[in-house]
C-alpha positions in Angstrom: -6.1 35.8 -4.3 -8.2 32.9 -3.3 -10.1 31.0 -6.0 -13.7 30.1 -5.1 -14.8 28.2 -8.2 -16.6 24.9 -7.6 -13.6 23.1 -9.2 -11.0 24.9 -6.9 -13.0 24.1 -3.8 -13.5 20.5 -4.9 -9.8 20.1 -5.6 -8.9 21.4 -2.1 -11.4 19.1 -0.4 -10.1 16.1 -2.5 -6.5 17.0 -1.6 -7.3 17.4 2.1 -9.2 14.1 2.2 -7.0 11.9 0.1 -3.7 13.8 -0.2 -3.0 12.3 -3.6 -3.4 15.2 -6.0 -0.7 17.5 -4.5 1.9 18.4 -7.2 -0.2 17.1 -10.1 -1.2 19.5 -12.8 -4.8 19.5 -13.8 -6.0 18.9 -17.3 -8.3 21.9 -17.9 -10.8 22.2 -20.8 -9.8 18.9 -22.4 -12.5 18.1 -25.0 -11.3 14.6 -25.6 -12.3 13.3 -22.1 -16.0 13.3 -21.3 -18.8 11.1 -20.0 -22.2 10.1 -21.2 -24.6 7.4 -20.0 -22.2 5.7 -17.6 -19.2 5.7 -20.0 -16.0 7.7 -19.9 -14.8 8.5 -23.5 -11.2 9.3 -24.1 -10.6 10.3 -27.7 -7.4 11.2 -29.6 -5.0 10.0 -26.9 -2.2 7.3 -27.0 -0.6 6.3 -23.7 -1.4 4.9 -20.3 -4.7 5.9 -18.7 -5.5 5.3 -15.0 -8.9 6.0 -13.5 -9.2 6.3 -9.8 -12.4 6.4 -7.7 -12.9 8.8 -4.7 -11.6 6.1 -2.4 -8.3 6.1 -4.1 -8.9 2.7 -5.7 -7.6 2.2 -9.3 -10.7 1.0 -11.2 -9.0 1.1 -14.7 -5.5 1.1 -15.9 -4.4 0.4 -19.4 -2.3 1.6 -22.4 -4.7 2.9 -25.1 -3.9 3.6 -28.7 -7.1 5.0 -30.0 -10.5 6.3 -29.0 -11.6 4.4 -25.9 -14.9 3.9 -24.0 -14.8 2.8 -20.4 -18.0 1.7 -18.7 -18.0 2.7 -15.0 -20.4 2.7 -12.1 -22.0 6.0 -11.1 -19.6 8.2 -9.2 -16.8 10.7 -9.3 -13.5 9.6 -10.8 -10.0 11.1 -11.5 -8.7 10.3 -15.0 -4.9 10.4 -15.0 -2.9 10.7 -18.2 0.5 12.2 -18.9 1.0 13.1 -15.2 -2.1 15.2 -15.3 -5.6 14.6 -14.0 -9.2 15.5 -14.8 -12.1 14.8 -12.6 -15.2 13.4 -14.2 -18.7 12.6 -13.0 -20.3 9.4 -14.3 -24.1 9.2 -14.2 
C-alpha cells in the first residue's frame, strides 16, 4: 500500500534527489528535537549530532552532552543522531 503523507512524499523526493537517506531509519515523533525562531533545539540527548542541509552539506557536527541550541539559517535540514534522521524546517 502506497503511503501518501506529506512526509512520505518528501522522503521519496529527497532520496531520489540526493540518494543519501536510503537505509536510514527515520526518527518519528521525537519531542526532544524541534525548531523555534531560527534555532534547532535538541534536548535530553547525549551523543554525536550531525545536521545536513538540502544540498548535502554538513552545517553542524558535534558531540553533545546536554540540552543544545543550534542557530541555523532559514531552510530544511536533516538532523542525524544514532543512525536515524529527522527533517526539520528552520524559519
